[in-house]
C-alpha positions in Angstrom: -13.9 5.8 34.7 -14.3 3.2 36.9 -17.7 1.4 37.5 -19.6 2.8 40.7 -19.7 -0.4 42.6 -15.4 -0.8 42.4 -15.6 2.6 43.8 -17.7 1.7 46.4 -15.7 -1.3 47.1 -12.3 0.9 47.2 -14.4 3.2 49.6 -15.2 0.0 52.1 -11.8 -1.4 51.3 -10.8 2.4 53.1 -12.8 2.1 55.9 -11.4 -1.3 56.8 -8.1 -0.5 56.8 -8.5 2.5 58.6 -10.4 1.1 61.7 -9.2 -2.3 61.3 -5.2 -2.2 60.6 -4.2 0.7 62.4 -0.7 -0.4 63.6 2.2 0.8 65.2 5.7 1.1 63.2 7.0 -2.3 65.2 3.7 -4.0 63.7 4.1 -2.9 60.3 5.5 -6.1 58.1 2.0 -7.8 59.6 -0.2 -5.0 58.6 1.6 -5.3 55.1 1.5 -9.3 55.0 -2.2 -8.5 56.2 -2.7 -6.4 53.0 -0.9 -8.1 50.5 -3.7 -9.9 49.2 -5.2 -6.6 48.0 -1.9 -5.2 46.9 -1.5 -8.8 44.6 -4.2 -8.1 42.5 -3.6 -4.4 42.0 -0.6 -5.1 40.7 -1.7 -8.1 38.2 -3.8 -5.3 37.4 -1.2 -2.9 36.3 0.9 -5.3 35.0 -2.0 -6.9 32.8 -3.4 -3.0 31.6 0.0 -1.0 30.8 -0.3 2.0 28.9 2.7 4.0 27.0 4.2 7.1 28.0 1.7 10.5 28.6 -1.7 8.0 27.5 -1.5 6.2 30.8 -5.0 7.4 31.0 -6.7 4.5 32.7 -4.0 3.9 35.1 -4.4 7.3 36.1 -8.2 6.7 36.6 -7.2 3.5 38.6 -4.7 5.3 41.1 -6.7 8.4 41.7 -10.3 5.8 42.8 -7.5 4.4 45.0 -6.3 7.4 46.6 -9.5 8.8 47.0 -11.3 6.1 48.4 -8.5 6.3 51.3 -9.3 10.0 52.2 -6.9 11.7 49.8 -7.4 14.8 48.2 -6.4 13.6 44.4 -6.2 15.9 41.3 -5.4 13.8 38.5 -4.5 15.6 34.6 -0.9 17.2 36.6 1.4 17.7 33.7 -0.7 15.7 31.2 -2.0 12.1 32.7 0.1 13.0 36.4 -1.8 12.3 39.2 -0.9 14.6 42.5 -2.6 13.1 46.2 -2.7 15.2 49.1 -3.1 14.0 53.0 -3.1 16.7 55.4 -2.5 15.5 58.8 -1.4 18.3 61.2 1.8 21.0 61.1 5.3 19.2 59.7 7.0 18.5 57.0 5.8 18.5 53.6 7.1 15.2 52.2 6.5 14.1 48.2 6.5 10.3 47.4 6.7 9.6 43.5 5.7 6.6 41.6 6.2 6.5 37.6 3.4 4.8 35.8 4.2 4.2 32.2 4.9 1.2 30.1 7.1 0.6 26.9 6.4 -0.5 23.3 7.8 -3.7 24.0 5.8 -7.2 23.2 5.9 -9.6 26.6 7.3 -12.8 26.7 7.0 -13.9 30.0 4.2 -16.6 30.0 2.8 -15.1 33.4 -0.5 -15.6 33.8 -1.1 -12.3 34.2 1.0 -11.3 31.0 0.2 -8.0 29.1 -1.4 -8.7 25.6 -2.6 -5.1 25.6 -2.2 -3.0 22.0 -2.0 0.7 22.3 -1.8 3.6 19.3 1.3 5.9 20.4 1.1 9.4 20.0 1.8 9.1 16.5 -0.8 7.1 15.8 1.2 3.9 15.1 0.0 0.8 17.1 2.2 -0.7 20.1 2.7 -3.8 21.7 2.9 -2.3 25.5 4.5 -4.3 28.7 5.8 -2.8 31.9 9.1 -4.0 31.2 10.5 -1.5 33.3 8.8 -2.4 36.8 6.6 0.7 37.2 3.6 -1.7 37.8 5.4 -2.1 41.0 6.1 1.4 41.5 2.3 2.0 41.4 1.4 -0.7 43.8 3.9 0.3 46.4 2.7 3.9 46.0 -0.8 2.8 46.9 0.5 0.3 49.9 2.4 3.2 51.3 -1.0 5.3 50.7 -2.7 2.9 52.5 -0.4 1.9 55.4 0.3 5.8 56.0 -3.6 6.5 56.0 -3.9 4.1 58.7 -1.3 5.4 61.0 -2.3 8.9 61.2 -1.3 8.9 64.9 2.1 8.3 64.0 3.2 11.0 61.8 2.5 14.9 61.5 2.8 17.2 58.5 1.5 17.0 54.8 1.7 13.8 52.4 2.1 14.5 48.6 2.0 11.5 46.5 2.8 11.8 43.0 1.9 9.2 40.2 4.7 10.3 37.0 3.8 9.8 34.1 6.1 9.7 30.8 9.3 8.7 32.8 10.5 6.3 30.1 11.0 9.5 27.6 12.7 11.2 30.8 9.6 14.1 29.9 6.7 13.4 32.7 8.0 14.8 35.8 9.5 18.2 33.8 6.1 18.2 32.7 4.0 18.1 36.0 6.8 20.6 37.3 6.3 23.0 34.5 2.8 22.7 35.1 3.2 24.3 38.2 3.3 21.2 40.4 4.7 23.2 43.7 2.8 26.4 42.8 -0.4 24.3 43.1 0.2 21.8 45.8 2.8 23.2 47.6 6.9 23.0 47.3 8.1 19.5 49.4 10.9 19.7 52.5 11.7 16.3 50.8 11.3 14.1 47.8 11.5 10.0 47.7 11.0 7.7 45.0 12.3 3.9 44.5 12.7 1.7 41.6 12.0 -2.2 41.3 16.2 -3.7 40.3 15.7 -7.0 38.4 19.2 -8.3 39.0 19.4 -7.7 42.6 17.8 -10.4 45.1 14.3 -9.9 45.8 13.6 -7.5 48.8 16.6 -6.1 49.5 16.8 -2.8 49.6 20.0 -0.9 47.6 20.6 2.6 48.1 23.7 5.0 48.1 24.7 8.6 48.7 25.5 11.0 46.2 25.6 9.9 42.8 22.9 8.2 42.1 21.7 8.0 38.0 23.5 9.7 35.1 22.4 12.2 33.3 20.9 11.9 29.7 20.7 13.9 26.5 19.1 12.9 23.4 20.4 15.2 20.7 19.5 15.5 16.8 22.2 16.9 13.9 20.6 17.5 10.7 22.9 18.0 8.1 22.4 20.0 5.0 23.9 19.0 1.7 23.2 19.4 -2.4 21.4 16.8 -3.9 23.1 15.7 -7.2 23.0 12.5 -9.1 25.3 10.0 -7.4 27.0 9.8 -10.5 27.9 13.5 -10.3 29.2 13.8 -6.6 31.0 17.3 -7.6 27.8 18.9 -8.5 27.1 18.5 -5.0 28.0 18.6 -1.2 27.6 14.6 0.1 25.7 15.1 3.6 26.5 11.3 4.0 30.0 11.7 3.7 30.1 14.7 6.1 28.1 12.7 8.7 30.0 10.1 8.7 32.8 12.6 9.4 31.0 14.2 12.6 30.0 10.3 13.6 33.7 9.6 13.8 34.8 13.1 15.3 32.5 12.2 17.7 34.3 9.8 19.3 37.2 12.0 20.4 35.0 13.8 22.9 34.9 11.2 25.4 38.4 9.6 24.2 40.5 12.7 24.1 38.4 15.8 25.3 37.4 14.8 28.9 39.2 12.6 31.8 39.9 8.9 31.1 38.9 8.7 35.1 35.8 10.5 34.1 32.3 8.7 32.5 30.9 9.8 29.7 28.8 8.3 26.4 28.2 9.6 23.3 26.5 7.3 21.0 24.8 7.5 17.5 22.2 5.4 17.8 20.6 6.4 14.2 21.9 7.6 10.8 19.2 8.1 8.1 20.1 9.4 4.6 19.3 9.3 1.4 16.2 7.4 -0.7 17.9 5.7 -3.3 21.3 3.8 -4.8 22.2 6.6 -7.1 21.0 9.8 -5.7 22.9 12.1 -3.1 20.5 13.0 -0.8 20.4 17.1 0.4 20.2 16.0 4.1 21.4 13.5 6.5 19.8 13.3 10.1 21.6 11.6 13.3 20.2 11.0 16.8 22.4 10.5 19.7 22.3 9.7 23.3 24.8 11.3 25.6 25.3 9.7 29.3 27.4 11.7 32.2 28.2 11.5 35.4 28.8 15.1 36.4 27.3 18.4 35.0 30.6 19.6 34.4 31.0 16.5 31.9 27.8 16.6 30.4 27.8 20.7 29.2 31.5 20.0 27.8 30.1 16.9 25.6 26.9 19.1 24.6 28.9 21.7 23.7 31.5 19.9 21.9 28.9 17.8 19.7 27.6 21.5 18.8 31.6 22.6 18.0 32.1 19.4 16.3 29.3 19.5 14.1 29.0 23.0 12.9 32.8 23.2 12.3 33.1 19.9 10.4 30.3 21.7 8.0 32.8 24.4 7.7 35.4 22.4 6.6 33.1 20.8 3.8 32.9 24.4 2.3 29.3 24.8 3.8 28.0 28.3 3.8 26.8 29.7 7.3 23.1 28.9 6.6 23.5 25.3 5.9 26.2 24.4 8.5 24.6 21.1 10.7 21.8 21.9 12.9 22.0 20.8 16.6 19.2 20.3 18.9 18.6 18.8 22.1 15.6 16.8 22.9 12.9 17.1 25.4 14.0 14.2 26.3 16.6 15.1 28.6 17.3 14.7 32.5 19.9 15.8 34.6 22.2 13.9 36.9 20.8 12.1 39.8 22.6 12.7 43.2 21.2 11.4 46.8 21.0 14.3 49.0 24.0 13.2 51.8 22.0 14.4 54.9 18.6 12.8 54.0 20.6 9.2 52.6 22.5 9.7 56.6 19.2 10.0 58.4 17.8 7.2 56.5 20.3 5.1 56.7 19.8 3.6 60.1 16.5 3.3 59.8 16.2 0.8 57.4 19.7 -0.9 59.0 17.7 -1.0 62.3 14.1 -2.3 60.2 15.7 -4.8 57.9 19.1 -5.8 59.4 22.8 -5.7 57.3 21.8 -8.7 55.5 18.6 -6.6 54.0 20.9 -3.7 52.8 22.7 -3.5 49.7 25.1 -0.7 48.9 24.4 1.2 45.4 27.1 0.4 42.6 26.9 1.9 38.9 26.9 -0.7 36.6 25.9 1.3 33.9 24.8 4.5 32.6 21.0 4.5 33.3 19.1 8.1 33.8 15.8 8.9 35.8 13.8 12.2 35.5 13.4 12.4 39.5 15.6 15.3 39.5 13.2 17.6 38.2 10.9 17.1 41.4 14.6 18.1 43.5 16.7 20.2 41.4 14.8 23.7 41.7 15.2 26.7 43.7 15.8 26.3 46.9 17.1 22.5 46.0 14.4 19.9 47.4 16.8 17.1 49.2 15.4 14.0 47.3 16.5 10.5 48.0 15.9 7.6 45.5 16.3 3.8 46.3 15.5 0.6 44.8 14.4 -2.7 46.0 15.7 -6.2 44.3 12.8 -8.0 42.2 14.6 -11.8 41.5 14.6 -14.2 44.0 18.3 -15.1 44.7 17.9 -18.8 43.7 17.4 -17.4 40.1 20.8 -15.1 40.2 22.4 -18.4 41.8 21.0 -20.4 39.2 22.4 -17.7 36.1 26.1 -17.7 38.1 25.8 -21.5 38.0 25.3 -21.1 34.2 21.8 -21.6 33.9 19.0 -19.1 32.5 19.8 -15.5 32.3 18.0 -13.4 34.6 15.9 -10.5 32.5 17.3 -7.0 32.7 15.0 -3.7 32.2 13.4 -3.2 29.2 13.7 -7.0 28.0 10.5 -8.5 27.0 11.4 -11.5 29.4 11.5 -9.2 31.9 9.4 -10.0 35.1 10.6 -9.8 39.2 8.7 -11.5 42.2 6.0 -9.3 43.1 5.1 -10.6 46.6 8.9 -9.9 48.5 9.7 -6.8 46.0 6.0 -5.0 46.8 6.3 -6.0 50.8 9.6 -4.5 50.9 8.9 -1.3 48.8 6.0 -0.4 50.8 7.6 -0.8 54.2 10.8 1.1 53.1 8.9 3.7 51.7 6.7 3.9 54.7 9.4 3.8 57.4 11.5 6.5 55.2 8.2 8.4 56.0 7.8 8.2 59.4 10.9 9.0 60.0 11.0 12.2 58.0 7.4 13.1 59.3 7.3 12.8 63.2 4.4 13.4 65.7 4.8 16.8 67.7 
């Protein structure tokens, strides 16, 4: 846990905010500017001390201490290493604000003064370099910044604020783990759910969002292909799982090219193929690992059903008995499509435009089939309206230099990934605070 001196400093910092920095919404930018020195030190701390998925213990402890010092009622250990902080402030809506906390097994190569040198044993006991190569350090810092502002502005909103420090987004498992740990039964079902993500390849400080489709679904699928082992010089005495698995890989390509509309995006990628141990031995099994992406529930269901159909029936074609047909297993690393609620987006759009100006807003344009596990907070019964937006993270000058043939701006999950923290964090805190104030007006 944090040392007592640090806890005392946090409490004093919280007291100074609640007495000195209480501001109106019109003065929000000035208040964030005044608070940025504190947030900058937090960001650099989180960046230099990343932790792997479901192992974010120190990050959780620091987030807990920061929020407790502000007067939030904080419960750690939800869904593993998740953190839930509640601030009740009269009657009104309950609004969930989520930030993901985990880093990636990537060795950082940015040469930043606060570059991560962290090494952590993963859940399999293998030591890995760890880096915040996807901006979750910015997300947690922005959550704390938002918490500080809203704690100082209690006279300007009414309701219950529910802050979430979420583990294991990088393996799209943490949100589901928190829901399965009875998140809503224990802490109340929110009326709205909000989240943000920093975008490396967008201008720093810009707010990026759209209505409807925001991220694709993602499913990790494992296929165990059985065979009969034998000598490589006598293939007729066995049943070769490498040949059969190869036929399955080829047949899977027809799912996207021939079974879904050419106007509907979909991806079925075999990312791993493992079989055998020696040149002259035909193995008794082969293992395939797939990632599957879609932009609609219907396409997702069709692709997943098609994978199972093709794998099993290719086994029948190869003459395998029914108890030795290829086994298809859907991994726990799975998440549905992320949609922004249309009515909620329409409500927040004028708030962002009036505060950031038309030049400060960019439309969300899908350029790939990345995924998010945020839908686990919204896809419940009844549905929770959700809004997920991005904040640009790279100075415009760097993007312009790249366009002119200069150095390429690193994307997410790269060892060279970095953002400009000040404009990104300030915009993230400002946008999220404005969104909460809009959804939780005073009575």
